ROLO-958707 format. One record per residue (C-alpha): x, z, y. Coordinates in steps of 0.05 Angstrom, whole numbers, padded with zeros to 5 digits. Layout:
ATOM:X:Z:Y
...
END
This chain:
ATOM:-00001:-00003:00003
ATOM:00025:-00017:00074
ATOM:00029:00038:00124
ATOM:00048:00020:00199
ATOM:00110:00047:00230
ATOM:00071:00106:00263
ATOM:00083:00168:00219
ATOM:00034:00216:00243
ATOM:-00006:00263:00192
ATOM:-00072:00290:00203
ATOM:-00084:00350:00162
ATOM:-00154:00360:00147
ATOM:-00143:00422:00113
ATOM:-00192:00450:00054
ATOM:-00257:00409:00059
ATOM:-00314:00449:00033
ATOM:-00361:00392:00028
ATOM:-00313:00351:-00021
ATOM:-00351:00365:-00081
ATOM:-00329:00315:-00136
ATOM:-00297:00265:-00087
ATOM:-00218:00284:-00105
ATOM:-00199:00247:-00165
ATOM:-00159:00308:-00190
ATOM:-00169:00380:-00173
ATOM:-00103:00423:-00162
ATOM:-00080:00491:-00183
ATOM:-00032:00524:-00134
ATOM:00027:00549:-00178
ATOM:00068:00609:-00162
ATOM:00136:00587:-00183
ATOM:00192:00639:-00204
ATOM:00245:00609:-00176
ATOM:00266:00671:-00134
ATOM:00270:00712:-00199
ATOM:00303:00653:-00234
ATOM:00362:00654:-00180
ATOM:00364:00729:-00193
ATOM:00372:00726:-00267
ATOM:00428:00667:-00258
ATOM:00471:00713:-00209
ATOM:00458:00774:-00255
ATOM:00484:00732:-00311
ATOM:00548:00708:-00271
ATOM:00565:00775:-00253
ATOM:00560:00799:-00327
ATOM:00614:00751:-00345
ATOM:00573:00697:-00366
ATOM:00619:00640:-00337
ATOM:00649:00611:-00397
ATOM:00595:00558:-00400
ATOM:00607:00494:-00452
ATOM:00585:00429:-00446
ATOM:00526:00411:-00493
ATOM:00531:00335:-00478
ATOM:00569:00289:-00521
ATOM:00612:00239:-00480
ATOM:00591:00177:-00523
ATOM:00514:00197:-00503
ATOM:00494:00189:-00575
ATOM:00478:00267:-00589
ATOM:00475:00330:-00559
ATOM:00514:00390:-00584
ATOM:00487:00462:-00592
ATOM:00523:00527:-00603
ATOM:00503:00561:-00669
ATOM:00444:00606:-00674
ATOM:00464:00679:-00653
ATOM:00423:00710:-00705
ATOM:00352:00743:-00713
ATOM:00359:00785:-00653
ATOM:00391:00739:-00603
ATOM:00382:00664:-00585
ATOM:00314:00651:-00613
ATOM:00256:00688:-00634
ATOM:00217:00680:-00705
ATOM:00154:00681:-00667
ATOM:00139:00622:-00614
ATOM:00125:00648:-00546
ATOM:00064:00627:-00501
ATOM:00064:00548:-00489
ATOM:00091:00535:-00416
ATOM:00043:00501:-00368
ATOM:00096:00446:-00357
ATOM:00101:00431:-00431
ATOM:00058:00365:-00435
ATOM:00060:00349:-00353
ATOM:00074:00285:-00328
ATOM:00094:00251:-00271
ATOM:00048:00197:-00234
ATOM:00064:00152:-00181
ATOM:00025:00091:-00145
ATOM:00023:00038:-00129
ATOM:00071:00015:-00193
ATOM:00076:-00056:-00163
ATOM:00060:-00089:-00090
ATOM:00074:-00139:-00044
ATOM:00084:-00123:00030
ATOM:00107:-00170:00093
ATOM:00176:-00149:00117
ATOM:00188:-00098:00171
ATOM:00125:-00063:00148
ATOM:00121:00005:00110
ATOM:00098:00022:00043
ATOM:00069:00082:00026
ATOM:00085:00115:-00046
ATOM:00045:00174:-00073
ATOM:00072:00217:-00126
ATOM:00047:00286:-00162
ATOM:00056:00325:-00225
ATOM:-00006:00330:-00271
ATOM:-00004:00386:-00318
ATOM:-00027:00388:-00392
ATOM:-00099:00414:-00364
ATOM:-00101:00349:-00324
ATOM:-00099:00384:-00260
ATOM:-00049:00370:-00210
ATOM:00008:00424:-00189
ATOM:00031:00441:-00131
ATOM:00100:00459:-00100
ATOM:00140:00410:-00155
ATOM:00203:00381:-00136
ATOM:00205:00305:-00137
ATOM:00267:00265:-00127
ATOM:00261:00197:-00094
ATOM:00315:00143:-00110
ATOM:00322:00068:-00087
ATOM:00364:00034:-00144
ATOM:00429:-00004:-00127
ATOM:00419:-00077:-00115
ATOM:00353:-00064:-00082
ATOM:00330:-00081:-00005
ATOM:00302:-00030:00040
ATOM:00308:00042:00052
ATOM:00265:00105:00061
ATOM:00234:00119:00126
ATOM:00192:00179:00124
ATOM:00165:00230:00078
ATOM:00122:00289:00069
ATOM:00164:00346:00103
ATOM:00155:00421:00086
ATOM:00136:00485:00126
ATOM:00165:00548:00138
ATOM:00110:00581:00096
ATOM:00143:00542:00028
ATOM:00193:00595:00032
ATOM:00139:00651:00024
ATOM:00108:00620:-00036
ATOM:00175:00608:-00072
ATOM:00186:00538:-00056
ATOM:00257:00525:-00029
ATOM:00255:00449:-00041
ATOM:00267:00437:00032
ATOM:00238:00364:00034
ATOM:00288:00316:00066
ATOM:00314:00246:00068
ATOM:00388:00252:00043
ATOM:00411:00179:00059
ATOM:00381:00115:00062
ATOM:00368:00110:-00013
ATOM:00359:00181:-00035
ATOM:00305:00236:-00014
ATOM:00273:00297:-00042
ATOM:00199:00324:-00033
ATOM:00154:00378:-00060
ATOM:00081:00365:-00084
ATOM:00036:00389:-00025
ATOM:-00006:00451:-00024
ATOM:-00058:00419:00021
ATOM:-00098:00355:00025
ATOM:-00070:00298:00077
ATOM:-00094:00238:00105
ATOM:-00046:00186:00133
ATOM:-00075:00143:00182
ATOM:-00061:00075:00222
ATOM:-00083:00105:00287
ATOM:-00148:00068:00287
ATOM:-00217:00082:00277
ATOM:-00221:00047:00209
ATOM:-00224:00102:00152
ATOM:-00211:00043:00099
ATOM:-00142:00033:00114
ATOM:-00121:00104:00111
ATOM:-00078:00133:00054
ATOM:-00107:00199:00023
ATOM:-00053:00252:-00008
ATOM:-00088:00303:-00057
ATOM:-00068:00376:-00066
ATOM:-00011:00372:-00117
ATOM:00017:00301:-00086
ATOM:00070:00281:-00044
ATOM:00085:00216:-00008
ATOM:00146:00174:00024
ATOM:00151:00106:00060
ATOM:00199:00054:00050
ATOM:00210:-00010:00087
ATOM:00257:-00071:00092
ATOM:00274:-00117:00142
ATOM:00292:-00175:00095
ATOM:00262:-00212:00033
ATOM:00275:-00183:-00039
ATOM:00255:-00129:-00077
ATOM:00256:-00049:-00076
ATOM:00259:-00010:-00136
ATOM:00238:00065:-00121
ATOM:00248:00119:-00177
ATOM:00207:00180:-00169
ATOM:00232:00241:-00214
ATOM:00208:00308:-00228
ATOM:00258:00361:-00256
ATOM:00196:00408:-00273
ATOM:00172:00359:-00327
ATOM:00205:00371:-00389
ATOM:00193:00309:-00427
ATOM:00241:00254:-00420
ATOM:00185:00199:-00425
ATOM:00141:00228:-00370
ATOM:00185:00263:-00317
ATOM:00203:00191:-00280
ATOM:00165:00130:-00255
ATOM:00187:00070:-00218
ATOM:00148:00030:-00164
ATOM:00169:-00037:-00151
ATOM:00161:-00070:-00076
ATOM:00166:-00144:-00064
ATOM:00180:-00159:00009
ATOM:00156:-00226:00031
ATOM:00169:-00260:00098
ATOM:00108:-00303:00102
ATOM:00041:-00322:00134
ATOM:-00008:-00372:00115
ATOM:-00074:-00405:00147
ATOM:-00123:-00428:00095
ATOM:-00171:-00488:00104
ATOM:-00230:-00478:00139
ATOM:-00305:-00489:00104
ATOM:-00326:-00561:00115
ATOM:-00386:-00602:00110
ATOM:-00388:-00677:00087
ATOM:-00436:-00724:00060
ATOM:-00443:-00716:-00020
ATOM:-00408:-00766:-00055
ATOM:-00341:-00767:-00008
ATOM:-00277:-00732:-00017
ATOM:-00247:-00686:00032
ATOM:-00177:-00660:00041
ATOM:-00155:-00587:00037
ATOM:-00094:-00558:00074
ATOM:-00058:-00494:00069
ATOM:00000:-00481:00116
ATOM:00050:-00426:00095
ATOM:00107:-00405:00146
ATOM:00156:-00352:00155
ATOM:00127:-00293:00199
ATOM:00193:-00272:00226
ATOM:00208:-00347:00261
ATOM:00148:-00389:00245
ATOM:00190:-00436:00201
ATOM:00156:-00474:00145
ATOM:00159:-00440:00077
ATOM:00182:-00503:00035
ATOM:00170:-00501:-00039
ATOM:00117:-00449:-00045
ATOM:00058:-00458:-00095
ATOM:-00017:-00460:-00068
ATOM:-00066:-00460:-00118
ATOM:-00138:-00486:-00108
ATOM:-00190:-00470:-00158
ATOM:-00264:-00492:-00155
ATOM:-00308:-00429:-00182
ATOM:-00378:-00445:-00163
ATOM:-00422:-00499:-00142
ATOM:-00444:-00571:-00160
ATOM:-00396:-00614:-00204
ATOM:-00332:-00633:-00165
ATOM:-00256:-00637:-00180
ATOM:-00187:-00649:-00152
ATOM:-00158:-00717:-00148
ATOM:-00131:-00753:-00184
ATOM:-00153:-00728:-00255
ATOM:-00218:-00690:-00229
ATOM:-00196:-00620:-00257
ATOM:-00224:-00557:-00231
ATOM:-00157:-00531:-00208
ATOM:-00095:-00560:-00183
ATOM:-00027:-00523:-00158
ATOM:00007:-00563:-00094
ATOM:00080:-00547:-00066
ATOM:00088:-00541:00004
ATOM:00122:-00597:00038
ATOM:00179:-00595:00092
ATOM:00122:-00573:00138
ATOM:00100:-00517:00100
ATOM:00031:-00546:00082
ATOM:00002:-00552:00012
ATOM:-00054:-00609:00012
ATOM:-00110:-00626:-00041
ATOM:-00164:-00671:-00043
ATOM:-00228:-00655:-00072
ATOM:-00284:-00704:-00088
ATOM:-00352:-00716:-00127
ATOM:-00363:-00763:-00181
ATOM:-00436:-00761:-00169
ATOM:-00469:-00752:-00106
ATOM:-00501:-00677:-00112
ATOM:-00524:-00630:-00052
ATOM:-00496:-00561:-00056
ATOM:-00436:-00518:-00035
ATOM:-00373:-00512:-00080
ATOM:-00331:-00445:-00071
ATOM:-00254:-00457:-00074
ATOM:-00209:-00395:-00091
ATOM:-00143:-00401:-00059
ATOM:-00076:-00368:-00080
ATOM:-00010:-00373:-00039
ATOM:00045:-00364:-00094
ATOM:00125:-00351:-00085
ATOM:00163:-00386:-00137
ATOM:00212:-00346:-00173
ATOM:00273:-00386:-00164
ATOM:00270:-00378:-00088
ATOM:00318:-00333:-00058
ATOM:00291:-00253:-00066
ATOM:00249:-00279:-00119
ATOM:00289:-00250:-00178
ATOM:00262:-00305:-00224
ATOM:00190:-00281:-00220
ATOM:00133:-00320:-00197
ATOM:00089:-00274:-00149
ATOM:00022:-00286:-00118
ATOM:00026:-00262:-00042
ATOM:-00043:-00279:-00022
ATOM:-00111:-00296:-00040
ATOM:-00169:-00317:-00001
ATOM:-00224:-00373:-00008
ATOM:-00262:-00427:00028
ATOM:-00323:-00467:00017
ATOM:-00341:-00543:00012
ATOM:-00415:-00564:00032
ATOM:-00436:-00633:00004
ATOM:-00496:-00657:00049
ATOM:-00550:-00708:00017
ATOM:-00623:-00718:00015
ATOM:-00663:-00703:-00049
ATOM:-00722:-00722:-00081
ATOM:-00756:-00681:-00146
ATOM:-00828:-00689:-00173
ATOM:-00861:-00640:-00212
ATOM:-00931:-00656:-00253
ATOM:-00969:-00600:-00280
ATOM:-01036:-00597:-00321
ATOM:-01077:-00575:-00380
ATOM:-01040:-00579:-00446
ATOM:-01105:-00589:-00478
ATOM:-01178:-00615:-00464
ATOM:-01242:-00629:-00491
ATOM:-01266:-00707:-00498
ATOM:-01311:-00716:-00442
ATOM:-01287:-00661:-00403
ATOM:-01256:-00663:-00330
ATOM:-01183:-00644:-00319
ATOM:-01141:-00636:-00259
ATOM:-01066:-00644:-00250
ATOM:-01020:-00626:-00199
ATOM:-00972:-00672:-00165
ATOM:-00912:-00641:-00120
ATOM:-00856:-00684:-00085
ATOM:-00806:-00645:-00061
ATOM:-00737:-00654:-00019
ATOM:-00686:-00601:-00043
ATOM:-00630:-00635:-00005
ATOM:-00603:-00621:00067
ATOM:-00617:-00687:00098
ATOM:-00691:-00719:00111
ATOM:-00711:-00767:00060
ATOM:-00755:-00828:00097
ATOM:-00806:-00873:00065
ATOM:-00828:-00829:00007
ATOM:-00885:-00854:-00033
ATOM:-00916:-00823:-00103
ATOM:-00954:-00857:-00151
ATOM:-00987:-00843:-00220
ATOM:-01001:-00904:-00269
ATOM:-01074:-00900:-00297
ATOM:-01061:-00875:-00365
ATOM:-01100:-00894:-00423
ATOM:-01156:-00848:-00446
ATOM:-01164:-00818:-00377
ATOM:-01214:-00840:-00324
ATOM:-01201:-00833:-00250
ATOM:-01255:-00789:-00215
ATOM:-01221:-00768:-00150
ATOM:-01158:-00746:-00113
ATOM:-01135:-00702:-00052
ATOM:-01112:-00734:-00007
ATOM:-01150:-00799:-00030
ATOM:-01102:-00848:-00072
ATOM:-01097:-00930:-00063
ATOM:-01104:-00959:-00127
ATOM:-01060:-01018:-00138
ATOM:-01045:-01052:-00198
ATOM:-01066:-01004:-00245
ATOM:-01038:-00943:-00211
ATOM:-01057:-00893:-00159
ATOM:-01012:-00888:-00101
ATOM:-01001:-00842:-00041
ATOM:-00953:-00855:00019
ATOM:-00919:-00789:00046
ATOM:-00870:-00818:00093
ATOM:-00818:-00772:00107
ATOM:-00800:-00707:00072
ATOM:-00752:-00658:00113
ATOM:-00705:-00615:00076
ATOM:-00735:-00568:00032
ATOM:-00803:-00598:00048
ATOM:-00858:-00606:-00006
ATOM:-00928:-00648:-00007
ATOM:-00974:-00633:-00062
ATOM:-01026:-00684:-00088
ATOM:-01088:-00662:-00140
ATOM:-01117:-00715:-00181
ATOM:-01180:-00706:-00222
ATOM:-01191:-00750:-00288
ATOM:-01247:-00745:-00343
ATOM:-01221:-00748:-00415
ATOM:-01250:-00801:-00464
ATOM:-01241:-00801:-00541
ATOM:-01191:-00749:-00577
ATOM:-01119:-00763:-00581
ATOM:-01055:-00750:-00543
ATOM:-01050:-00772:-00464
ATOM:-00987:-00781:-00432
ATOM:-00987:-00781:-00355
ATOM:-00928:-00796:-00311
ATOM:-00911:-00786:-00235
ATOM:-00863:-00825:-00195
ATOM:-00833:-00822:-00131
ATOM:-00790:-00863:-00088
ATOM:-00749:-00856:-00026
ATOM:-00701:-00881:00028
ATOM:-00623:-00895:00006
ATOM:-00653:-00920:-00061
ATOM:-00677:-00846:-00086
ATOM:-00720:-00841:-00148
ATOM:-00757:-00786:-00187
ATOM:-00799:-00780:-00247
ATOM:-00835:-00729:-00287
ATOM:-00883:-00734:-00346
ATOM:-00930:-00689:-00388
ATOM:-00979:-00696:-00443
ATOM:-01046:-00667:-00453
ATOM:-01077:-00663:-00529
ATOM:-01151:-00684:-00521
ATOM:-01187:-00656:-00584
ATOM:-01255:-00637:-00609
ATOM:-01270:-00557:-00593
ATOM:-01286:-00515:-00643
ATOM:-01352:-00490:-00630
ATOM:-01406:-00453:-00669
ATOM:-01484:-00462:-00667
ATOM:-01530:-00411:-00704
ATOM:-01605:-00414:-00706
ATOM:-01647:-00348:-00717
ATOM:-01726:-00351:-00715
ATOM:-01790:-00325:-00760
ATOM:-01794:-00343:-00830
ATOM:-01872:-00354:-00839
ATOM:-01921:-00375:-00780
ATOM:-01997:-00386:-00789
ATOM:-02014:-00451:-00772
ATOM:-02042:-00455:-00695
ATOM:-01992:-00403:-00669
ATOM:-01930:-00408:-00637
ATOM:-01855:-00393:-00663
ATOM:-01803:-00382:-00621
ATOM:-01726:-00397:-00649
ATOM:-01661:-00371:-00613
ATOM:-01601:-00422:-00610
ATOM:-01533:-00384:-00604
ATOM:-01478:-00425:-00588
ATOM:-01402:-00394:-00591
ATOM:-01342:-00424:-00563
ATOM:-01280:-00416:-00611
ATOM:-01231:-00457:-00569
ATOM:-01179:-00438:-00526
ATOM:-01202:-00477:-00466
ATOM:-01276:-00481:-00435
ATOM:-01328:-00520:-00466
ATOM:-01361:-00568:-00418
ATOM:-01405:-00635:-00419
ATOM:-01437:-00617:-00489
ATOM:-01509:-00641:-00502
ATOM:-01554:-00596:-00544
ATOM:-01603:-00644:-00586
ATOM:-01660:-00617:-00620
ATOM:-01695:-00658:-00673
ATOM:-01759:-00623:-00705
ATOM:-01809:-00641:-00761
ATOM:-01879:-00671:-00748
ATOM:-01919:-00598:-00757
ATOM:-01875:-00572:-00702
ATOM:-01902:-00589:-00637
ATOM:-01859:-00575:-00574
ATOM:-01905:-00560:-00506
ATOM:-01875:-00623:-00463
ATOM:-01832:-00666:-00505
ATOM:-01833:-00705:-00579
ATOM:-01776:-00703:-00621
ATOM:-01720:-00702:-00612
ATOM:-01709:-00661:-00543
ATOM:-01638:-00662:-00506
ATOM:-01612:-00610:-00456
ATOM:-01540:-00606:-00423
ATOM:-01503:-00539:-00436
ATOM:-01490:-00513:-00366
ATOM:-01454:-00482:-00340
ATOM:-01384:-00493:-00382
ATOM:-01375:-00440:-00437
ATOM:-01315:-00404:-00432
ATOM:-01265:-00386:-00484
ATOM:-01292:-00341:-00537
ATOM:-01361:-00337:-00496
ATOM:-01425:-00339:-00537
ATOM:-01499:-00365:-00502
ATOM:-01569:-00361:-00531
ATOM:-01617:-00410:-00513
ATOM:-01693:-00404:-00534
ATOM:-01742:-00461:-00562
ATOM:-01818:-00449:-00577
ATOM:-01858:-00498:-00624
ATOM:-01931:-00495:-00639
ATOM:-01942:-00497:-00716
ATOM:-01997:-00551:-00730
ATOM:-01993:-00557:-00806
ATOM:-01974:-00517:-00862
ATOM:-01914:-00524:-00909
ATOM:-01845:-00520:-00897
ATOM:-01823:-00543:-00828
ATOM:-01752:-00552:-00798
ATOM:-01713:-00567:-00743
ATOM:-01641:-00590:-00731
ATOM:-01600:-00571:-00671
ATOM:-01534:-00615:-00653
ATOM:-01478:-00604:-00604
ATOM:-01452:-00666:-00580
ATOM:-01394:-00683:-00536
ATOM:-01377:-00754:-00513
ATOM:-01416:-00785:-00575
ATOM:-01378:-00739:-00621
ATOM:-01424:-00684:-00661
ATOM:-01389:-00617:-00653
ATOM:-01430:-00574:-00694
ATOM:-01497:-00576:-00728
ATOM:-01551:-00521:-00757
ATOM:-01617:-00527:-00789
ATOM:-01669:-00473:-00781
ATOM:-01733:-00472:-00820
ATOM:-01805:-00438:-00827
ATOM:-01865:-00437:-00868
ATOM:-01928:-00454:-00841
ATOM:-01990:-00421:-00872
ATOM:-02064:-00440:-00865
ATOM:-02104:-00379:-00835
ATOM:-02143:-00342:-00886
ATOM:-02214:-00359:-00891
ATOM:-02268:-00306:-00872
ATOM:-02311:-00281:-00931
ATOM:-02378:-00311:-00939
ATOM:-02436:-00271:-00910
ATOM:-02495:-00254:-00954
ATOM:-02567:-00265:-00923
ATOM:-02603:-00203:-00899
ATOM:-02661:-00184:-00939
ATOM:-02729:-00203:-00909
ATOM:-02762:-00139:-00868
ATOM:-02815:-00112:-00910
ATOM:-02884:-00143:-00894
ATOM:-02946:-00112:-00878
ATOM:-02991:-00096:-00933
ATOM:-03049:-00140:-00932
END
């Protein structure tokens, strides 16, 4: 991370409202360095000055003195585990790129085996031989350090060596502006140091903690790549679709504005309509900067399509350049956009997937301009399909050579015009209906769909009396149920009845329309009344007809019976006469 040359620190102190904001908590450790120093002095006064080296000059092994026996040198029972066993040194950022002349802040800390940061831990900083750059500033100590047993005395020893100590307080390093997003946070249990370089190259900074016992965990190295460069990416551009456009990135030295020759600029299309870079149409290309520091690539479309391409750009320092150390290094990233302008024409036709013979069906035709330029002389048409009879449309259509035609004139970008068309189906079968649209610049569009015309699934039932006396009336209930998935309309009910059944108004057969249409799953009852004029079995047959097709039939019968005869009456005896 890059830090400005101003080196002011703002101590925020303990923040009660931080809650869980800190990535790691801390634990203040009261070190025992004072007691340790006293013990060492006591050992020296006691004559323990004949210390022998335990290091093999060859570096292959470490010598150890023989054990002193059970009562000295070691204990049979292990003592308590130290807090520093399992600790490790943390350092970030581990690798970064920075402009020459700026400062990079490195942050280090010691994390204990309990995953908490530890305060008052000595950190030794070193810039390796052969590196560029030097130390500038670090987290300085305070007189209070001595009161808590921290005798590290943070300081910069020389340009490539420094000593610091993990802090007991939270710090925020600012750039001196009002934007907190570019500040550097230093947690309790961490410390920081800054490094800079006036020339290109690489700085290797090693942080070492003598308080971490593990040789694998007590040091970390950060790498800072210093570059003397600045770049200007191509601006967003808008061009007609189907053309090409040149993208140019300029890379120059920041110190003297001289061109950076031989650097690499990578262009990659990461979104938008189909497009590619010349000559092969690939979606990514790498171009070396020329003597003017410019890297140019040409993007083009194989087919004119409106839309916007997002182009990701990377500025790369090749490893073979001075200061590159053989490593290819991405020093900058950015993006630009390329918008292709073009008019567009699209057609969408919608309508029922199923219909019954003789029913009316309505289709919706939508003509739109999905482009970003107007389309002129727009016209839409529907060839009259076999199996459908034209009824009406809105707006009204012009009938030309077996087709319906609408003149829509100019469509602005994003504009949509709608047309509604009504037809009547004929016989069962599959009907394909297509819509076409044409416009200026040779634009065309077409969309088709099919409608299956089939006889609906319908049921008719008759309920009525079983016997009726001749001369009396019989009332029947005709129940019609639509089992289809679409409404049932245009159906004619036809009732044919035998002599002996007399309708009050009409002779057999009688007909009526089923109105209104019967919804899917709906059942409807209709009554019919006859007068019985003769005895015997008398029947009537009900048919449901649609477009000349019989959908369903039902038959209902009754028995006409003669009325019972009245019993004969016996003559009354004559009244007794008077005696003569």
